[in-house]
C-alpha positions in Angstrom: 276.4 173.6 150.0 273.7 175.4 152.0 274.6 178.7 150.3 274.2 177.1 146.9 270.8 175.7 147.9 269.7 179.2 149.0 271.0 180.7 145.7 269.0 178.1 143.7 265.9 178.8 145.8 266.2 182.5 145.3 266.6 182.0 141.5 263.5 179.8 141.4 261.4 182.2 143.4 262.5 185.4 141.7 260.1 185.1 138.7 257.2 184.9 141.1 258.4 187.4 143.7 259.7 189.8 141.0 256.4 189.7 139.2 254.5 190.3 142.4 256.7 193.3 143.3 256.2 194.7 139.8 252.5 194.4 140.1 252.4 195.9 143.5 254.6 198.8 142.4 252.2 199.5 139.5 249.0 199.3 141.5 250.4 201.4 144.3 251.9 204.2 142.2 251.1 207.9 142.5 249.7 207.7 146.0 247.4 204.7 145.4 249.2 202.6 147.9 248.8 205.2 150.7 245.1 205.9 150.0 244.1 202.3 149.7 243.2 202.5 146.0 246.0 200.0 145.2 244.3 197.4 147.3 241.0 198.0 145.4 242.8 197.7 142.1 244.2 194.3 143.1 240.8 193.2 144.4 239.2 194.1 141.1 241.8 192.2 139.2 240.9 189.1 141.3 237.2 189.7 140.6 237.8 189.9 136.9 239.9 186.7 136.9 237.3 184.8 138.9 234.4 185.9 136.7 236.2 184.9 133.5 236.8 181.4 134.9 233.1 181.0 135.4 232.3 182.5 132.0 234.5 180.0 130.2 233.0 177.1 132.1 229.4 178.2 131.3 230.2 179.0 127.7 231.7 175.5 127.2 228.7 173.9 128.9 225.8 175.9 127.5 227.2 176.9 124.1 230.1 174.8 122.7 229.0 171.3 123.9 226.0 171.0 121.6 224.9 171.7 117.9 224.1 175.3 117.0 220.3 174.9 117.0 220.3 173.2 120.4 222.8 175.8 121.7 220.4 178.6 120.7 217.7 176.9 122.7 220.0 176.4 125.7 221.2 180.0 125.7 217.6 181.2 125.3 216.8 179.1 128.4 219.8 180.5 130.2 218.6 184.0 129.4 215.1 183.3 130.5 216.0 181.6 133.8 218.9 183.8 134.8 218.9 187.2 132.9 215.1 187.8 133.1 215.0 187.6 136.9 218.3 189.5 137.0 216.7 192.5 135.3 214.2 192.5 138.2 216.7 191.9 140.9 219.5 194.3 139.6 217.6 197.5 140.3 216.9 196.3 143.9 220.6 195.6 144.6 221.7 199.3 144.7 219.0 200.5 147.1 219.6 197.5 149.4 223.3 198.2 149.5 222.6 201.9 150.2 221.2 200.7 153.5 224.6 199.0 154.4 227.1 201.8 154.1 229.0 200.7 157.2 229.6 197.2 156.0 231.1 197.6 152.5 234.2 195.4 153.1 232.0 192.7 154.5 229.6 193.0 151.6 232.4 192.7 149.1 233.8 189.7 150.9 230.3 188.2 150.9 229.9 188.6 147.2 233.3 186.9 146.7 232.5 184.0 149.1 229.0 183.6 147.5 230.6 183.2 144.0 233.2 180.8 145.4 230.5 178.5 146.8 228.3 178.9 143.7 231.2 177.9 141.5 231.3 174.6 143.4 227.5 174.2 142.9 227.9 174.8 139.2 230.8 172.3 138.9 228.5 169.7 140.3 225.7 170.7 137.9 228.1 170.6 135.0 229.1 167.0 135.9 225.5 165.8 136.4 223.8 167.9 133.8 221.2 169.1 136.4 219.1 172.2 136.3 220.9 173.6 139.3 223.2 175.3 136.8 220.7 178.0 136.1 219.7 179.3 139.6 223.4 179.0 140.5 224.4 181.1 137.5 221.7 183.7 138.5 223.3 183.8 141.9 226.7 184.5 140.4 225.2 187.3 138.3 223.6 188.9 141.3 226.7 188.6 143.5 228.8 190.1 140.7 226.4 192.9 140.4 226.5 193.6 144.1 230.3 193.7 144.0 230.1 196.2 141.1 227.7 198.5 142.9 229.9 198.5 146.1 233.1 199.1 144.1 231.5 202.2 142.5 230.6 203.5 146.0 234.1 202.7 147.4 236.3 204.4 144.7 235.5 208.0 145.7 236.6 207.1 149.3 240.0 205.9 148.2 241.1 208.8 145.8 244.7 209.8 146.3 245.5 213.6 146.5 245.0 215.4 143.1 243.5 212.2 141.6 240.3 212.5 139.5 237.6 210.0 139.8 237.9 209.2 136.1 241.6 208.5 136.4 240.9 206.2 139.4 238.1 204.4 137.7 240.3 203.9 134.6 243.0 202.3 136.7 240.6 199.9 138.4 238.9 199.0 135.1 242.2 198.4 133.3 243.4 196.1 136.1 240.2 194.1 135.6 240.7 193.9 131.9 244.3 192.8 132.2 243.4 190.1 134.7 240.6 188.9 132.5 243.1 188.6 129.5 245.5 186.6 131.6 243.0 184.4 133.2 241.0 183.5 130.0 243.7 181.3 128.5 244.4 179.7 131.9 240.6 178.9 132.1 240.8 177.4 128.6 243.7 175.2 129.7 241.9 174.1 132.8 238.8 173.3 130.7 241.0 171.0 128.5 241.7 169.0 131.7 238.0 168.7 132.5 234.8 170.7 132.4 234.6 171.5 136.1 238.3 172.6 136.4 237.8 176.3 135.5 235.1 176.3 138.3 237.6 174.9 140.8 240.0 177.7 139.7 237.2 180.3 140.2 236.6 178.9 143.7 240.3 179.4 144.7 240.3 182.9 143.2 237.2 184.0 144.9 238.3 182.6 148.3 241.4 184.7 147.9 239.2 187.7 147.0 237.2 187.1 150.2 240.2 187.6 152.4 241.6 190.4 150.2 238.3 192.4 150.7 239.1 192.9 154.3 242.6 194.3 153.5 240.8 197.5 152.2 241.2 200.4 154.6 238.5 200.9 157.3 237.5 204.2 155.8 235.6 202.5 152.9 233.0 201.5 155.6 232.4 205.1 156.5 229.2 206.8 155.1 230.0 210.2 156.5 228.6 212.9 154.3 226.7 210.5 152.0 223.0 210.4 151.2 220.8 208.5 148.7 220.4 209.9 145.1 216.7 210.2 144.1 215.8 209.7 140.5 213.3 212.5 141.0 213.5 215.1 143.7 210.6 217.5 143.2 207.4 217.6 145.2 205.5 215.8 142.4 207.7 212.7 142.7 208.6 212.7 146.4 206.5 210.3 148.5 206.3 209.4 152.2 208.7 211.0 154.6 210.6 212.8 151.8 207.6 214.9 150.8 208.0 217.3 153.7 211.8 217.6 153.3 213.6 220.3 151.4 214.5 219.5 147.8 217.1 216.7 147.7 219.5 216.4 144.7 218.8 213.7 142.3 219.8 212.7 138.7 217.0 214.8 137.2 217.8 217.9 139.2 221.5 218.3 138.4 221.1 219.4 134.8 220.5 217.4 131.6 224.1 216.3 130.9 224.1 213.3 133.2 220.8 211.9 132.0 221.6 212.4 128.4 225.1 210.8 128.9 223.4 207.9 130.7 221.1 207.4 127.7 224.0 207.4 125.2 225.9 204.9 127.4 222.8 202.7 127.6 222.8 202.5 123.8 226.4 201.4 123.7 225.9 198.8 126.5 222.8 197.5 124.6 225.0 197.2 121.5 227.6 195.3 123.5 225.0 192.7 124.7 223.6 192.4 121.2 227.0 191.8 119.6 228.1 189.2 122.2 225.1 186.9 121.6 224.5 187.6 117.9 228.2 187.2 116.9 228.5 184.1 119.1 225.9 182.2 117.0 226.8 183.8 113.7 230.5 183.0 113.9 229.8 179.5 115.1 227.6 178.9 112.0 229.8 181.0 109.6 233.3 181.3 111.1 235.9 183.7 109.8 237.6 182.6 106.6 240.0 179.7 107.3 239.3 179.6 111.0 237.3 177.4 113.4 234.3 178.7 115.3 236.3 178.9 118.6 239.2 180.7 117.0 236.8 183.1 115.2 235.1 184.0 118.5 238.5 184.3 120.1 239.6 186.8 117.5 236.5 189.0 117.9 236.8 188.7 121.7 240.4 189.8 121.6 239.5 192.7 119.3 236.8 193.8 121.8 239.2 193.5 124.7 241.9 195.5 123.1 239.4 198.2 122.1 238.1 198.4 125.6 241.6 198.6 127.1 242.6 201.3 124.6 239.4 203.3 125.4 240.1 203.1 129.1 243.7 204.4 128.5 242.5 207.2 126.3 239.8 208.1 128.7 242.3 208.4 131.5 244.5 210.6 129.3 241.6 212.9 128.4 240.3 212.9 132.0 237.2 215.1 132.2 237.9 217.5 129.3 234.5 218.2 127.6 233.0 214.8 128.5 229.8 215.6 126.6 231.7 216.1 123.4 233.7 212.9 124.0 230.5 210.9 124.4 229.0 212.4 121.2 232.2 211.6 119.3 232.6 208.1 120.7 229.0 207.1 119.9 229.3 208.7 116.4 232.5 206.6 115.8 230.7 203.4 116.8 227.7 204.3 114.7 229.8 205.0 111.6 231.7 201.8 112.0 228.5 199.8 112.4 227.0 201.3 109.3 230.2 200.5 107.3 230.3 197.0 108.6 226.6 196.5 107.7 227.1 197.8 104.1 230.3 195.9 103.5 229.9 192.9 105.7 233.0 190.8 106.1 235.3 189.1 108.6 237.7 192.0 109.0 234.9 194.6 109.5 233.3 192.4 112.1 236.5 192.3 114.1 236.9 196.1 113.6 233.4 196.7 114.8 234.0 194.6 118.0 237.1 196.6 118.7 235.6 200.0 118.0 232.5 199.1 120.1 234.7 198.2 123.0 236.7 201.4 122.6 233.6 203.6 122.4 231.9 201.9 125.4 235.0 202.3 127.6 235.5 206.0 126.6 231.9 206.9 127.0 231.6 205.2 130.4 234.6 207.1 131.7 233.1 210.4 130.4 229.8 209.5 132.1 231.8 209.1 135.3 233.3 212.5 134.8 229.9 214.1 134.4 228.6 212.5 137.5 231.7 213.7 139.4 231.2 217.2 138.0 227.4 217.6 138.2 226.1 215.4 141.0 226.6 216.7 144.5 229.1 214.8 146.6 226.3 214.1 149.1 224.7 211.6 146.7 227.5 210.9 144.2 228.2 207.3 145.2 224.5 206.4 145.1 224.2 208.0 141.7 227.0 205.7 140.4 225.1 202.7 141.8 221.9 203.6 140.0 223.6 204.4 136.7 225.4 201.0 136.7 222.0 199.3 137.3 220.5 200.9 134.2 223.5 200.1 132.1 223.3 196.4 133.1 219.6 196.2 132.2 220.4 197.7 128.8 223.0 195.0 128.3 220.6 192.3 129.1 218.0 193.7 126.7 220.6 193.9 123.9 221.6 190.3 124.5 217.9 189.2 124.3 217.6 190.9 120.9 220.8 189.3 119.7 219.7 185.8 120.5 216.5 185.9 118.6 218.0 187.5 115.5 218.2 185.4 112.3 221.8 184.5 111.5 222.2 187.0 108.7 225.3 189.1 109.2 224.2 192.2 107.2 220.7 192.2 108.9 222.3 191.8 112.3 224.7 194.7 111.8 221.9 196.9 110.5 220.0 196.2 113.7 223.2 197.0 115.6 223.6 200.3 113.8 219.9 201.1 114.5 220.4 200.5 118.3 223.3 203.0 118.4 221.6 205.5 116.1 218.5 205.6 118.4 220.6 206.3 121.4 222.8 208.9 119.6 220.0 210.8 118.0 218.0 210.9 121.3 220.9 212.4 123.3 222.8 214.3 120.7 221.1 217.7 121.1 221.0 217.6 124.9 224.7 216.7 125.2 225.7 219.4 122.7 223.6 222.0 124.5 225.1 221.0 127.8 228.6 221.3 126.4 227.8 224.7 124.9 226.2 226.3 128.0 227.9 224.3 130.7 226.4 223.3 134.1 229.0 223.8 136.8 232.6 224.9 137.0 234.7 221.9 136.4 236.7 220.8 139.3 240.5 220.6 139.2 241.7 217.1 138.4 245.0 215.4 138.2 
C-alpha cells in the first residue's frame, strides 16, 4: 500500500519536477550553469513574468475599464504622472548604480522587493480607485529600469568560456520573452477572478525573485577592472577632477559605429513606443475584422512577441558578423514594411508591421551589443551598456507620447511611424556603412 502511494505521488509530481529539470537543463547548457549565467537567465525570466502581471493589471484598470475617450485621458494622465518624471529619473539611475558596483546582487534583490511591495500598493489603489496608482506605477518603472541597468552590467561577468556577449544577451532576453508569453495568459486568468489578483501574483513572483537574486555567484559584485564610461572624454568636455587626467575612453571616442548604431536603435525603440500606444487606441475603436478589441490587441501583441523572439534567435545565430550591416538591413526592413502598411492599410499588414518591428528591434539591439563589445574598452563596457539602455528607454517614452496624441487614423499613424524610422535610418546610414567599410578594431573571437 505504501509503495503504491509513493508511486502515485511520483506520478503526480513528475510533470512539475520534470518540467523544472528541463528548464534547468536548458538554462544551464553550454557552461552557463558553471559560470552563473544560468541563474541570471532564470532570474530574468522571473523578472519578465512579474512585470507582465503588473502590466496586465494596469492595462485593465487604466485602459479597458472605461470608454475610449476617457481611456485616452487616463493613459495621457498616466504618461504625464509616471513617464514624464521617469524620463528625468532614468538617466540618473545608471550613474547612481555605477557607484554601487560591489552590491549588485543586493541592488537586484532590492528592485524585486520594491516591485513586490508596490504591487500590493497598486492592488489597494485599484480596489479604491485612489491616485496612489500613479506614483506606485512610477516606482515600478524606476525599479524595473534599475534592474535592467544592473543586468546589463552583470552579464559580462558571467560569460562562459568561448561565449560571446551577444549570445549571452540573446539567451537572457529570450528567457524573458518566453516567461512573458507564459505569464500573460495566467495574468489574464487571474484578472478574471478579480482586478487585484494579477498584482497578488506579481507580489509572489517578485518575492521569489528577491531570494533568487542572492543565488547569483559572488563575482557579480566584483568591480575589478571596471570604470565609468564618459559620453565625452576630451579636454573640452571633461570637468572637475577628470580634467587633469589622461584621456579616458567614452562613447564618443571609440569610433562612430557605436553612436550611429545607438541612433538607429533609438529610432526603432521610438517606433515601438509609438505603435504600442497608437495601435492600442486604434484597435479598440476599429478592431480587426470580425474580432473584439481585446482579441485584436492580443493578435498584434502576439505578432510583436513572435517577431521579437525570432529576431533574438537570428541575432544569436548571426552573432557579431558585420553588426553595422545587420542594423542597416534591419532598420531598412522595418522602414519598408511601415511604408507598405501605410500605403495599403489593413488588418493583416498591421499585424505584419508589429511582427517585423519586433524582429528588427531585437536584431538591431543585439547588433548594438556586439558593437559595444567590439569597440568599447572592457574597462568601461558595462557602464556603456547602462547608458545606452537609458537612451533607448527615453526614446520609447517619447514614441509613446507621440502615439497617444495622434488622431485615430490608421494610414496617418503608419505614415508617422514610417517617418520616425526613416529619420533614424537616414541619419545613421552613411556612418554605419562607412564604419562597416573601413572597420574600427579587429573583431574578437566569439563562440
